N, C-alpha and C positions, 0 to 999 in steps of 0.2 A: 207111639208109646211114650209114657211119661218118664222123665228122667228123675232118678232118686237123688236127693240132695242130702248130704251128711253135714250136720251142724253140731257145734259143741255148746252145751249149756253148763255154766258153772254156778254153784251155790254152796253156802256154808251149811254143813251138817252139825247141828247142835247135839251135845251129849246130855247126860242127865242134869248136871249142874247148870248147863246153859239153858235148858228148859225151865229149871227152877227159878233162875234169876229173871228170865223172860216173863214168867207168870207173876212173880213178885212185882216186877216193874209195872205190868198192866193192871194188877190189882191195886197197887198204890195210886196209879192215875185215876182209876174208878173211884177209889176212896176219897181222893182229893176233890173230885168233881162233886161227889155227894156232900162233902164238907162245905163247899161253896154254896150249894143249894140250901143246905140246912142253915147256914149262917144267914142267908137272905131271908128265909122263912122266919127264923127266930127274931131277927130285927123287926120284921113286920108285926109279928105277934106281940113282942114286948112293947112296941110303939102303940099299937091299938089297945092293949090292956092298960097301959099307963094313961092313955087319954080317957078311957071309960072310967077309971078310978078317980081321976082328978077332973072335976067339972070346971074348975077355974081355968080360964084361957091361958093365963101366964104359966101355970103349972103344967098344963097340957103341952104347951110349946116347949117348955124346958124338958119334959119327958121325951118328946119326939127328938129334940136335939141330942139329948144324952144317949138315946138308943142308936141314933145315927153315928155318933162319935164312937161309941163302944163297938158297934158293928164294923165300923171302918178299921178300928185298931185290930180287931180279931181277923178281919179280912186280909189286912196287910201282913200280919203275922202268918196267917195260913198260906198266903202266896209265897212268902219267903221260905217257909218250910217245904212247900211244894217244889220250888225251884231247887233247893238243896237236895231234897230227896230224889228228884228227877236226875240231877247231875250224878249223884252217887250211884243210883241204881242203873243209870245208862252206862256208866263206866264198867260196872260189874257185868252188865248184860253183853256189852260189846267185847269185853275181855274173855268171855266164855262162849263165844259164838261158834267155835269149832273150826275144823279144818276145811279148806276149800276142796270141793269135789267136782270133777269135770265129767259130764255125761255126754256120750255120743248119741245124737238123735237123728233118725232117718226120716225125712219128710217125703 
């Protein structure tokens, strides 16, 4: 006959505000990923539009360089805001994670 083994499992039970901050945290992460993808697409679109509008090789090169520099500035600013938002929301998410609950599980 098999022997029953009793083990304890512990986890944090989130309350209402804990769930709200958790959802806000993950929505912010998804929004920032979408921002990075949109920035990369916009830099490509601006660069190709500028090249088609300027037939001169020197102007086309300047347009590509300007689009790359502008996209880089926007990207670095976005990454900085992503970092700050993640730290702030992570603190709020972990501060509202709820009490520790222990369950007895019989295997």
